[in-house]
C-alpha positions as CSV (number, residue, x, y, z in Angstrom):
1,T,5.5,-4.6,25.0
2,K,6.3,-3.5,21.4
3,P,8.8,-0.7,20.5
4,R,7.6,2.4,18.6
5,C,9.9,1.4,15.9
6,L,7.3,-1.1,14.8
7,R,4.8,1.6,13.9
8,Y,7.4,3.7,12.4
9,F,8.6,1.1,10.0
10,C,5.1,0.1,9.2
11,Q,4.2,3.6,8.2
12,K,7.5,4.3,6.5
13,Q,7.7,1.1,4.5
14,R,4.3,-0.5,3.8
15,K,5.9,-3.0,1.4
16,K,8.0,-4.8,4.1
17,T,5.9,-4.5,7.2
18,V,6.5,-8.0,8.6
19,I,10.1,-8.2,7.6
20,E,11.0,-4.7,8.7
21,T,9.0,-4.9,12.0
22,A,10.7,-8.2,12.8
23,N,14.2,-6.7,12.2
24,C,13.3,-3.5,14.1
25,Q,12.0,-5.5,17.1
26,N,15.4,-7.4,17.3
27,K,17.4,-4.1,17.1
28,S,15.1,-2.4,19.6
29,L,15.4,-5.1,22.2
């Protein structure tokens, strides 16, 4: 299951989707 933060970051920062999402996942977990 993926956290909502993934989508949040993806929409907020389209420049660093992969990097931001990866960090977000770690923090969410």
